[in-house]
C-alpha positions in Angstrom: 0.0 0.0 0.0 1.1 3.6 -0.6 2.6 5.4 2.4 2.3 9.1 2.8 4.7 10.8 5.3 3.3 14.2 6.3 6.2 16.5 7.3 5.1 19.2 9.7 7.5 20.6 12.3 10.0 17.8 11.7 12.0 18.9 8.7 14.8 16.4 8.8 15.5 12.8 7.8 17.6 11.8 10.8 15.8 10.1 13.7 12.5 10.4 11.8 10.4 7.4 12.9 7.4 8.1 10.6 9.7 8.1 7.6 11.6 5.0 8.7 8.4 3.0 9.3 6.8 4.2 6.0 9.8 3.1 4.0 9.5 -0.4 5.5 5.9 -0.7 4.4 5.7 0.4 0.8 6.2 3.1 -1.8 6.4 6.6 -0.2 5.3 10.1 -0.8 7.1 12.7 1.4 4.5 15.5 1.7 4.7 19.0 3.1 1.6 21.3 2.9 1.7 25.1 2.7 -1.4 26.1 4.5 -2.6 29.7 3.6 -5.0 29.9 6.5 -2.1 29.2 8.9 0.1 31.8 7.4 -2.6 34.5 7.9 -2.8 34.0 11.7 -1.8 36.6 14.2 1.0 34.5 15.7 2.6 33.7 12.3 4.7 36.0 10.1 6.7 36.3 6.9 10.0 35.9 8.7 8.8 32.5 10.0 7.9 31.4 6.5 11.2 32.6 5.1 13.0 30.4 7.7 10.8 27.4 6.9 11.2 27.9 3.1 14.9 27.6 3.6 14.4 24.4 5.7 12.3 22.9 2.9 15.0 23.7 0.3 17.5 21.9 2.5 15.2 18.9 3.0 14.5 18.8 -0.7 18.2 18.6 -1.5 18.7 15.8 1.1 15.9 13.8 -0.4 17.3 14.3 -3.9 20.7 13.0 -2.8 18.8 9.8 -1.7 17.0 9.4 -5.0 13.8 10.8 -3.5 11.7 14.0 -3.8 9.8 16.3 -1.5 6.2 16.9 -2.5 5.2 20.4 -1.6 1.5 21.2 -2.0 -0.4 24.3 -1.2 -3.9 24.4 0.2 -6.1 22.7 2.7 -4.6 19.4 4.0 -7.8 17.5 3.9 -8.4 18.5 0.3 -4.9 17.5 -0.6 -5.4 14.1 1.0 -8.6 13.8 -1.0 -6.6 14.4 -4.2 -4.0 11.8 -3.3 -6.7 9.3 -2.4 -8.6 9.9 -5.7 -5.6 9.6 -7.9 -3.4 7.0 -6.1 -5.9 5.0 -4.1 -5.8 4.0 -0.5 -2.7 4.9 1.6 -1.4 4.9 5.1 -0.6 8.3 6.7 2.5 8.8 8.9 3.5 11.8 10.9 4.9 13.0 14.1 2.5 14.3 16.8 2.4 18.0 16.9 1.7 20.3 19.9 1.0 23.5 17.9 -1.4 26.3 18.3 -5.2 26.0 18.4 -5.4 26.3 14.6 -3.2 23.3 14.0 -5.0 21.4 16.8 -8.3 21.8 15.0 -6.6 21.0 11.6 -5.3 17.7 13.0 -8.8 16.8 14.3 -10.1 17.4 10.8 -7.4 15.1 9.4 -8.3 12.5 12.0 -11.9 12.7 11.0 -11.0 12.4 7.3 -9.0 9.3 8.0 -11.9 7.7 9.9 -14.3 8.4 7.0 -11.9 6.9 4.5 -10.8 3.9 6.5 -7.2 5.3 6.5 -4.7 4.4 9.2 -2.9 7.4 10.6 0.3 6.5 12.5 1.5 9.3 14.7 4.8 9.2 16.7 6.2 11.3 19.5 9.3 13.3 18.7 10.3 15.1 21.9 9.2 13.1 24.9 5.8 14.9 25.1 2.9 12.5 25.7 -0.6 12.9 24.4 -3.0 14.5 27.0 -4.5 12.3 29.7 -1.3 10.7 31.1 -0.3 11.0 34.7 2.2 13.8 35.4 3.7 11.8 38.2 5.5 9.5 35.7 6.4 12.2 33.2 10.0 12.8 34.3 10.9 9.2 34.1 9.1 8.8 30.8 11.2 11.7 29.4 14.5 10.3 30.6 13.6 6.8 29.1 12.5 8.4 25.8 15.7 10.4 25.5 17.9 7.4 26.3 16.6 5.4 23.3 19.0 5.3 20.4 18.4 7.7 17.5 17.4 6.3 14.1 19.8 7.0 11.3 18.8 8.8 8.1 17.8 6.2 5.5 20.4 5.9 2.8 17.9 5.4 0.0 14.5 7.1 -0.1 12.7 6.2 -3.3 9.9 8.7 -2.7 7.9 10.0 -5.6 5.8 13.1 -6.2 2.2 13.6 -5.0 -0.3 14.8 -7.6 -0.4 18.6 -7.8 2.9 19.1 -6.0 4.9 22.2 -6.7 8.5 22.3 -7.9 10.9 24.5 -5.8 10.7 27.3 -8.4 7.0 27.6 -7.6 7.2 27.7 -3.8 5.8 31.0 -2.8 8.1 33.8 -1.7 5.5 35.9 0.1 3.0 34.2 2.4 1.8 36.3 5.3 -0.6 39.0 4.1 0.2 41.5 6.9 3.2 40.8 9.1 6.1 41.3 6.8 8.4 43.3 9.0 12.0 43.0 7.6 14.3 40.7 9.6 17.8 41.3 8.3 19.5 39.6 11.3 17.5 36.4 11.1 19.3 33.1 11.4 19.2 31.1 8.1 17.0 28.0 8.0 18.0 24.4 7.2 19.4 21.3 8.9 22.9 22.0 7.7 22.9 25.4 9.3 21.5 24.0 12.5 24.2 21.3 12.7 26.9 23.9 12.2 25.5 26.0 15.0 25.2 22.9 17.2 28.9 22.0 16.6 30.0 25.6 17.3 28.1 25.5 20.6 29.5 22.1 21.7 33.0 22.8 20.6 33.6 26.5 21.6 30.6 28.7 22.5 29.1 26.5 25.1 31.9 26.8 27.6 30.5 30.1 29.0 26.8 29.3 28.5 25.8 29.3 32.1 27.1 32.8 32.8 26.3 34.5 29.6 22.6 33.9 28.8 21.0 36.7 30.8 22.6 39.8 29.4 21.8 40.8 25.8 25.4 41.8 25.5 26.7 38.2 25.8 23.6 36.1 25.0 23.9 36.4 21.2 26.9 34.2 21.2 26.6 32.6 24.6 23.2 31.0 24.1 23.0 27.9 22.0 21.0 29.6 19.2 19.5 26.2 18.4 15.9 27.1 19.2 14.6 27.8 15.7 16.0 24.5 14.5 14.3 22.7 17.3 11.0 24.5 16.7 11.0 23.4 13.1 12.4 20.0 13.7 15.5 20.4 11.6 17.3 18.9 14.7 15.4 16.4 16.8 15.2 16.7 20.6 16.5 13.2 21.2 19.4 13.9 18.7 20.3 17.0 20.6 20.2 15.4 24.0 22.3 12.5 22.7 25.0 14.9 21.3 24.9 16.9 24.5 25.5 13.8 26.6 28.3 12.7 24.4 29.9 16.2 24.8 29.5 16.0 28.5 31.2 12.6 28.6 34.3 14.1 27.1 34.0 17.4 29.0 37.3 19.2 29.2 36.8 21.2 32.4 34.4 21.8 35.3 33.1 25.0 33.6 32.3 23.0 30.4 30.5 20.3 32.4 28.6 22.9 34.5 27.4 24.7 31.3 26.4 21.6 29.4 24.6 20.3 32.5 22.7 23.6 32.7 21.8 23.4 29.1 20.5 19.8 29.3 18.3 20.9 32.3 16.8 23.5 30.1 16.0 20.9 27.4 14.0 19.1 30.1 12.1 22.3 30.9 11.6 22.8 27.2 9.5 19.6 27.0 7.9 20.2 30.4 6.3 23.4 29.2 5.2 21.9 25.9 3.5 19.2 27.9 1.4 21.9 29.6 -0.1 23.1 26.2 -0.6 19.5 25.1 -2.6 18.9 28.2 -4.6 22.1 27.9 -4.7 23.6 24.4 -7.1 26.4 25.5 -4.1 27.9 27.4 -3.4 29.8 24.1 -6.5 32.1 24.7 -7.9 31.5 28.2 -6.3 32.4 31.6 -5.1 29.2 33.2 -6.4 30.3 36.6 -10.1 31.4 36.2 -9.9 34.0 39.0 -7.4 36.0 37.0 -10.3 36.8 34.6 -11.2 39.5 37.2 -8.0 41.4 36.5 -9.8 43.1 33.5 -6.8 44.3 31.6 -8.0 46.6 28.9 -6.4 46.9 25.5 -5.0 50.4 24.9 -3.9 50.8 21.2 -1.6 53.7 22.0 0.3 51.8 24.6 0.4 48.6 22.6 1.7 50.4 19.5 4.4 52.2 21.5 5.5 48.9 23.1 5.5 47.1 19.7 7.6 49.8 18.0 10.1 50.1 20.9 9.0 53.6 21.9 8.0 53.1 25.5 10.5 55.6 27.0 12.3 52.8 28.9 15.6 52.4 27.0 16.2 48.7 27.8 12.7 47.7 26.8 12.9 49.7 23.5 16.4 48.3 22.7 15.2 44.8 23.2 12.1 45.2 21.1 14.1 46.7 18.2 16.7 44.0 18.5 14.0 41.4 18.4 12.4 42.9 15.3 15.8 43.0 13.6 17.0 39.5 14.6 13.8 37.4 15.2 15.3 36.4 18.5 16.2 37.9 21.9 17.5 36.1 25.0 15.1 34.6 27.6 15.4 37.2 30.3 14.7 40.1 27.9 11.6 38.2 26.6 10.4 37.9 30.1 11.0 41.6 30.7 9.1 42.6 27.5 6.1 40.5 28.7 6.3 41.8 32.2 6.4 45.5 31.1 3.4 45.0 28.8 1.2 43.2 31.2 2.0 44.9 34.6 2.9 48.6 34.4 1.1 49.0 31.0 -1.6 46.6 32.2 -2.3 45.2 28.7 -4.1 41.8 28.1 -1.6 39.1 27.5 -3.2 37.6 24.4 -2.2 40.4 21.9 1.1 40.6 23.6 1.6 36.9 23.0 0.5 37.1 19.4 2.9 40.0 18.6 5.9 38.4 20.2 5.1 35.0 18.6 5.0 36.6 15.2 8.5 38.1 15.8 10.1 34.9 17.0 11.6 32.8 14.3 11.9 30.1 17.1 8.2 30.3 17.9 7.3 27.2 19.8 3.6 27.4 20.9 4.1 24.9 23.7 6.7 27.1 25.3 5.3 30.4 24.3 1.8 30.4 25.8 2.6 28.8 29.2 5.5 31.1 29.5 3.5 34.2 28.6 0.9 33.3 31.2 3.5 32.6 33.8 5.1 36.1 33.2 1.7 37.8 33.1 0.6 36.3 36.4 -2.4 34.3 35.2 -1.3 30.8 36.0 -2.0 31.0 39.8 0.9 28.8 40.6 3.8 31.2 40.0 4.7 34.3 42.1 4.3 37.4 39.8 7.6 38.7 38.6 7.5 42.4 37.7 10.7 43.3 35.9 12.0 46.8 36.6 13.5 47.8 33.2 15.8 50.4 34.8 17.3 47.9 37.2 17.6 45.3 34.5 19.4 47.8 32.3 21.8 48.8 35.1 22.6 45.2 35.9 22.8 43.7 32.4 24.0 46.7 30.3 25.8 48.9 32.9 27.6 51.1 30.4 24.7 51.3 28.0 26.4 49.7 25.0 23.4 47.6 24.0 21.0 50.6 24.5 23.1 53.0 22.4 23.3 50.5 19.6 19.6 49.8 19.3 18.3 53.2 20.5 20.5 55.6 18.6 18.5 58.6 19.8 20.4 58.1 23.0 23.9 57.6 21.6 25.3 60.8 23.1 23.7 60.3 26.5 26.3 59.8 29.3 26.5 56.5 31.3 25.0 58.4 34.3 21.7 59.1 32.5 21.6 56.3 29.8 19.2 54.2 31.9 16.9 57.0 32.9 17.2 59.8 30.3 13.9 61.4 31.3 15.6 62.6 34.5 18.1 64.8 32.6 17.7 68.6 32.9 17.0 70.6 29.7 20.7 71.7 29.7 21.8 68.1 29.9 19.4 67.1 27.1 20.9 69.8 24.9 24.4 68.5 25.6 23.3 65.0 24.8 21.6 66.2 21.6 18.2 64.6 22.5 15.0 66.2 23.7 13.0 63.8 25.9 9.4 63.9 24.7 10.4 64.8 21.2 13.4 62.9 20.0 12.8 60.1 22.4 9.6 59.6 24.4 9.0 60.0 28.1 8.0 56.7 29.8 4.4 55.8 29.1 3.6 55.5 32.8 5.3 56.0 36.1 6.7 52.5 36.6 6.7 52.5 40.5 3.1 53.7 40.7 1.8 51.5 37.9 3.6 48.4 39.4 2.1 49.1 42.9 -1.4 49.2 41.3 -0.7 46.0 39.4 0.4 44.2 42.6 -2.6 45.5 44.5 -5.0 44.1 41.8 -3.3 40.7 41.9 -3.4 40.6 45.7 -7.1 41.4 45.7 -8.1 38.2 44.0 -6.0 35.8 46.1 -8.4 34.3 48.6 -8.8 30.7 49.9 -10.7 29.6 46.8 -7.9 31.1 44.6 -5.3 29.0 46.5 -7.4 25.8 46.2 -7.8 26.3 42.5 -4.1 27.0 42.2 -3.3 23.6 43.9 -5.6 21.9 41.4 -3.7 23.6 38.6 -0.4 22.6 40.1 -1.5 19.0 40.4 -2.2 19.0 36.6 0.7 21.0 35.3 3.3 21.2 38.1 6.8 19.8 37.7 7.5 16.4 39.2 11.2 16.4 38.5 12.1 15.7 42.1 9.5 13.0 42.4 6.8 14.8 44.4 3.4 13.3 43.7 1.1 16.0 44.8 1.1 19.8 44.6 0.5 20.4 48.4 3.4 21.3 50.6 6.1 20.8 47.9 4.5 23.0 45.3 6.2 26.2 46.5 9.6 24.5 46.2 8.7 23.2 42.7 7.4 26.7 41.7 10.7 28.2 42.8 12.6 25.7 40.6 10.3 26.5 37.7 10.9 30.3 38.1 14.6 29.8 38.2 14.9 27.4 35.2 11.7 28.0 33.2 12.4 31.3 31.5 11.3 32.5 28.1 12.6 30.4 25.2 14.8 28.4 27.7 17.9 28.7 25.4 
């Protein structure tokens, strides 16, 4: 029988169980579907498509080298499966399980229904240790370790795949996909497995030595972080492959510093899957507050404040520098992501959903399973995490003490002295003239008084925390809390687990 391998966010041949099993069963079509509805969503963007298009080009070349071909079709997946069924007859469908956004969740349910109606077997396989919803969280940590310890499957040497009806040659793959979000991203990482493997090797051989101490400051994070997140998010590199390479590197570790950094990185890979499991267990987390009592917070959308935040014009230099850096690169380090969310949802008091969509569209490493649980954690709507309100001035003083990062990305302040670079609105008119910047004209005043707005935000959060709030929080912790240390129930250990999650579970985790 014909076998159809549906590539989604697994754009590789190495350690690809659906492909390996399909090749053992019959002739194969390697299918990727460009879905126009997906590429018009608020959390997708042109920069993401540009990255994926490069990944597809790389995958196409890999298949050609193995006497195969990548069938790229455009349209609705169900309709494309209908076309294959009509022209080729019955087939078996193979794919990896996907924990995507709500749109892909509903899409997969529609595919499952089509398979039932057409008596078609759909074989799905896990690819990162995340289990389908309904499993006991108490055994999740041991499951993850067992899954990661299994040997990786090699890439098949010969893949005699043939084209699906209606597939597009590479010359006809669309260049422009997103109808609205087409912000230029000149600093974006290039897509493709070969690029990802080069970055992996540079991390394991040189850059990773100082990983543990360099991931917080935007001055050092660009080189100090692994920079593997977009390749994991698109599946150019598999999670088990990465863990295997990491453990091999640790086994030949050259120093205590190397071993400490690589150990810290592996811990973050565990947290990576831990957060994706949260969205797998509760897909509505993309749009609904995890703790129902936080619906009372009543954050109101303010288009003026949101636009200023989105454009990097809040009046807080570190916030604006990070947003402009993110727009340029499609990536920013985890602590600065957390700060961007915190500023938008606490002192600016904006609803987290549009904040989440905007940031998701800017991230070339957008991973829904990390993104939405992390956004809610930073916005204070999980009920199981102590709210963290990042003071952008203190963050700047700590992480960019001499203002190098700020001056590069907020050139309006390039002549401001170190003394005022973090709080330029405090300069006198004479000092502003000397610095060649007029606050309120050349660079904005802060949108709100941070101290006052933060106190108001804390008061609103405190007002909803009663006994019923805490009971619901315990229930949420029981469903979604970490069991890394083996604790079975939320109860008395939940505070300890929450502390570990706050320390390790930061935005993007890399």
